[in-house]
matplotlib code that plots the C-alpha trace (Angstrom):
import matplotlib.pyplot as plt

x = [-25.8, -24.0, -24.0, -27.8, -28.3, -26.3, -27.9, -31.4, -30.7, -28.6, -31.2, -33.9, -31.9, -31.0, -34.7, -35.7, -32.9, -34.1, -37.7, -36.5, -34.5, -37.5, -39.5, -36.9, -36.9, -40.7, -40.9, -38.4, -40.1, -43.6, -42.5, -44.2, -42.5, -44.6, -43.3, -39.7, -40.4, -41.8, -38.7, -36.4, -38.2, -38.0, -34.4, -33.8, -35.8, -33.8, -30.6, -31.8, -32.8, -29.3, -27.9, -30.2, -29.2, -25.5, -26.2, -28.0, -25.0, -22.8, -24.9, -24.9, -21.1, -20.6, -22.8, -20.8, -17.5, -18.8, -20.2, -16.9, -15.0, -17.2, -17.8, -15.3, -18.0, -20.9, -23.7, -26.3, -24.0, -23.0, -26.7, -27.7, -24.8, -25.8, -29.4, -28.5, -26.2, -28.9, -31.4, -29.1, -27.0, -29.6, -33.2, -33.3, -31.2, -33.3, -36.5, -35.3, -34.2, -37.6, -39.6, -37.5, -38.1, -41.8, -42.2, -40.2, -42.0, -45.4, -44.4, -43.4, -46.5, -48.8, -47.4, -49.6, -49.3, -51.2, -50.2, -51.0, -52.3, -54.1, -57.6, -57.2, -54.8, -55.4, -54.1, -51.7, -49.2, -45.7, -44.1, -46.2, -46.1, -44.9, -48.0, -46.9, -43.4, -44.9, -47.0, -43.9, -41.9, -44.7, -44.8, -41.0, -41.5, -44.1, -41.7, -38.9, -41.2, -42.2, -38.5, -38.0, -40.8, -39.5, -35.9, -37.0, -39.1, -36.0, -34.0, -36.8, -36.7, -33.0, -33.5, -36.3, -34.0, -31.4, -34.0, -36.3, -34.3, -32.6, -36.0, -37.4, -34.5, -34.8, -38.6, -38.1, -35.8, -38.4, -41.3, -39.3, -39.3, -43.1, -44.8, -47.7, -45.5, -42.5, -43.2, -43.8, -40.5, -38.7, -40.2, -39.2, -35.6, -35.3, -36.9, -34.4, -31.5, -32.6, -33.3, -30.2, -27.8, -29.0, -31.1, -28.4, -25.8, -28.0, -28.2, -24.5, -24.2, -26.7, -24.4, -21.5, -23.7, -24.4, -20.7, -19.7, -22.4, -21.1, -17.5, -18.5, -20.3, -17.2, -19.1, -16.8, -15.2, -18.3, -22.1, -23.1, -26.9, -26.9, -29.2, -27.9, -30.1, -28.3, -27.1, -28.9, -31.9, -33.5, -30.3, -28.3, -28.2, -32.0, -33.5, -33.8, -37.1, -37.5, -40.9, -40.7, -41.1, -37.9, -35.8, -37.6, -37.0, -33.4, -32.6, -30.1, -30.0, -27.6, -26.0, -28.5, -30.2, -33.5, -32.0, -33.5, -32.3, -31.0, -31.6, -28.1, -28.5, -32.0, -30.8, -28.9, -32.1, -34.7, -33.4, -36.5, -36.8, -36.0, -38.1, -37.9, -36.7, -37.9, -34.6, -33.1, -35.0, -32.9, -30.7, -33.7, -35.0, -31.6, -31.3, -34.8, -33.8, -30.7, -32.5, -35.2, -32.7, -31.8, -35.3, -37.5, -35.9, -32.9, -34.8, -37.6, -35.1, -33.5, -36.8, -37.9, -34.7, -35.0, -38.6, -37.8, -34.9, -37.2, -39.8, -37.2, -35.2, -38.4, -39.5, -36.1, -35.8, -39.4, -39.3, -42.6, -43.4]
y = [57.2, 59.6, 62.2, 61.8, 62.2, 65.3, 67.9, 67.1, 66.9, 70.1, 72.0, 70.8, 71.7, 75.1, 75.8, 74.9, 77.0, 80.0, 79.4, 79.3, 82.5, 84.2, 83.1, 84.6, 87.9, 88.1, 87.4, 90.2, 92.6, 92.0, 91.3, 87.9, 85.7, 82.6, 82.8, 83.0, 79.9, 78.1, 79.0, 77.8, 74.5, 74.0, 74.9, 72.2, 69.7, 70.7, 70.1, 66.6, 66.0, 66.9, 64.5, 61.7, 62.6, 62.3, 58.9, 57.8, 58.8, 57.0, 53.8, 54.0, 54.4, 51.6, 49.2, 50.4, 49.5, 46.2, 45.3, 46.3, 44.2, 41.2, 41.4, 44.0, 46.5, 48.5, 46.4, 47.4, 46.8, 43.4, 42.5, 43.4, 41.5, 38.4, 38.7, 39.2, 36.2, 34.0, 35.1, 35.0, 32.0, 29.9, 30.6, 31.4, 28.4, 26.1, 27.6, 27.1, 23.5, 22.7, 24.2, 22.3, 19.1, 19.8, 20.3, 17.2, 15.0, 16.3, 15.5, 11.9, 11.4, 12.5, 10.1, 7.2, 4.2, 1.2, -2.1, -5.6, -7.0, -4.7, -6.0, -6.4, -3.5, -0.9, 2.6, 2.9, 5.4, 4.8, 6.0, 5.3, 6.5, 10.1, 11.9, 11.7, 13.0, 15.9, 16.8, 16.9, 18.9, 21.5, 21.8, 22.4, 25.0, 26.8, 26.8, 28.2, 30.9, 31.8, 32.1, 34.4, 36.7, 36.8, 37.5, 40.2, 41.8, 41.9, 43.6, 46.2, 46.8, 47.6, 50.1, 51.7, 51.9, 53.7, 56.2, 56.8, 56.4, 59.8, 61.4, 59.5, 60.5, 64.2, 64.0, 62.5, 65.3, 67.8, 66.0, 65.6, 69.4, 69.9, 68.8, 66.9, 64.9, 64.2, 60.5, 60.1, 61.8, 59.5, 56.5, 57.8, 58.4, 55.0, 53.4, 55.1, 54.1, 50.4, 49.9, 51.8, 50.1, 47.0, 45.4, 45.5, 44.3, 41.3, 40.4, 40.7, 38.2, 36.0, 35.8, 34.8, 32.2, 30.6, 30.7, 29.0, 26.3, 25.7, 25.3, 23.0, 20.7, 20.6, 22.0, 24.9, 28.0, 30.2, 29.7, 28.5, 28.6, 27.0, 24.0, 21.8, 19.3, 16.0, 15.5, 12.2, 12.7, 9.3, 7.3, 5.9, 2.4, 2.0, -1.0, -0.7, 0.9, 0.6, 1.1, 1.3, 5.1, 5.6, 4.1, 6.3, 9.5, 8.8, 7.4, 4.8, 1.4, -0.4, -3.7, -5.5, -8.6, -6.8, -3.8, -1.6, 1.8, 1.9, 4.6, 6.0, 6.5, 8.0, 10.5, 12.1, 13.5, 13.1, 12.4, 10.8, 7.5, 5.3, 4.9, 7.8, 7.4, 9.7, 9.9, 11.6, 14.7, 14.8, 17.7, 19.9, 19.1, 19.8, 23.1, 24.2, 23.4, 25.5, 28.4, 28.5, 29.9, 33.1, 33.4, 32.9, 31.9, 34.2, 37.3, 36.5, 36.4, 39.6, 41.4, 40.1, 41.3, 44.7, 45.3, 44.2, 46.6, 49.5, 48.8, 48.6, 51.6, 53.7, 52.9, 53.7, 57.1, 58.2, 56.9, 55.1, 51.4]
z = [55.9, 58.2, 55.4, 55.2, 58.9, 59.7, 57.3, 58.3, 62.0, 62.1, 60.2, 62.6, 65.7, 64.2, 63.5, 67.0, 68.5, 66.5, 67.7, 71.3, 70.8, 69.4, 72.4, 74.7, 72.8, 72.8, 76.5, 77.3, 74.9, 76.3, 79.9, 80.0, 82.7, 81.8, 78.2, 79.6, 81.7, 78.7, 76.6, 79.4, 79.6, 75.8, 75.8, 78.3, 76.2, 73.1, 75.0, 75.9, 72.3, 71.1, 73.6, 72.3, 68.8, 69.7, 71.3, 68.1, 66.0, 68.4, 68.2, 64.4, 64.3, 66.9, 64.7, 61.7, 63.3, 64.6, 61.1, 59.5, 62.0, 61.3, 57.5, 56.3, 55.3, 56.8, 58.1, 55.6, 52.7, 54.1, 54.7, 51.1, 49.7, 51.7, 50.6, 46.9, 47.1, 48.6, 45.9, 42.9, 43.8, 45.7, 45.2, 41.5, 40.3, 42.4, 41.1, 37.5, 38.1, 39.8, 37.0, 34.4, 36.4, 36.6, 32.9, 32.0, 34.5, 33.3, 29.7, 30.5, 32.7, 29.8, 27.3, 26.5, 24.1, 22.9, 24.4, 23.0, 19.7, 17.3, 18.1, 21.8, 22.6, 25.3, 26.0, 29.0, 30.3, 29.1, 32.3, 35.4, 38.9, 38.3, 39.7, 43.3, 42.2, 40.3, 43.4, 45.5, 43.0, 42.8, 46.6, 46.5, 43.8, 45.8, 48.8, 46.8, 45.4, 49.0, 49.9, 47.0, 48.2, 51.8, 50.7, 48.2, 51.0, 53.2, 50.4, 50.1, 53.9, 53.8, 50.9, 52.9, 55.9, 53.9, 52.5, 55.5, 58.7, 58.4, 58.0, 61.0, 63.2, 62.2, 62.7, 66.1, 67.2, 66.0, 67.7, 70.9, 71.2, 71.5, 74.8, 73.2, 70.9, 73.1, 73.5, 69.8, 69.1, 71.5, 69.7, 66.3, 67.5, 69.1, 66.0, 63.7, 66.0, 66.1, 62.4, 61.3, 63.6, 65.5, 62.7, 60.0, 62.5, 63.4, 59.7, 59.4, 62.3, 60.5, 57.5, 59.7, 61.3, 57.9, 57.0, 60.3, 59.9, 56.4, 57.6, 60.5, 58.1, 55.9, 52.9, 52.1, 53.6, 53.2, 52.8, 49.3, 48.8, 45.4, 45.2, 42.3, 40.5, 40.1, 36.6, 36.2, 38.4, 37.5, 37.9, 35.1, 36.6, 36.6, 34.7, 30.9, 29.8, 26.1, 24.5, 20.8, 20.6, 22.7, 19.9, 17.4, 19.4, 20.3, 16.9, 18.1, 19.8, 22.0, 21.4, 23.6, 22.2, 21.8, 20.2, 22.9, 24.0, 27.6, 30.2, 29.9, 26.1, 26.4, 28.9, 26.1, 24.7, 27.5, 31.0, 32.3, 30.7, 33.7, 36.8, 39.2, 42.7, 45.5, 47.4, 44.4, 45.4, 48.5, 47.3, 46.9, 50.4, 51.9, 49.9, 51.1, 54.7, 54.3, 52.6, 55.2, 57.7, 55.9, 54.4, 57.5, 60.8, 61.2, 60.0, 62.4, 65.3, 64.2, 63.9, 67.3, 69.0, 67.3, 68.3, 71.9, 71.9, 70.7, 73.4, 76.2, 75.1, 74.6, 78.2, 79.5, 77.8, 78.6, 82.1, 81.6, 82.0]

ax = plt.figure().add_subplot(projection="3d")
ax.plot(x, y, z, "-o")
ax.set_aspect("equal")
plt.show()
């Protein structure tokens, strides 16, 4: 990013210096003292703008060094790597597992069969009590989808920072030169400094916070956002559930006296023959609680700190407020 800052800023400062030089020459040629005074004031403002620009580059380099010391790479690269890891290794696998679970549960909930003698039979669900579970699974799916949206927006923000902050910084130096737009120029300079240095550094710290939380809980050496669906979500030790169509679908029977298919055998083809138990959704709830930190809470804290820093530094530089 330093390579992107310097050409634009140097060109802007050179243009302004040429403009001030022309003002000085014109004031001498036309013997206009007021034009000379104006050129001297603007030369002073340009000098102040150069100092602010140097401070901006220093802040960026300091954040770069801090991010490299913490994560081993520049803050923006570390932040993007953390966000991509959270999306690709956590949100998307969880979303696919929940969608698969929703489809299978809906399938079993829709199955009906006739019960009783031929004349007196009635139609009833073959697997009952799945509607509340389906509702919970769909709420979890919606939550995971929301996390995907917020994390994707954060990735876009970092790409915009890489593309636009050099332009904002150079525009701030330019606007800082003209009297009517000096305050706007200061704001753009501080805005570029904050979102190029402090904001990515805070995200790098967030990634380290997640790693430290993971280590303290004994879950591993680094944060793993993957939310794994249990291999037997309905429990292999559940009671036997053996309507006649299960034997026909699976195509085999156990050695039980009734010749019925047990849950563990039926899982080989459809994993949802036994009665569902709500506590088996626990891994998804734990995963969503873990993903809510990098998706919502930690970015909100980073954004709040960055905006507060922008407001405080703008008032300090302009001497207002």
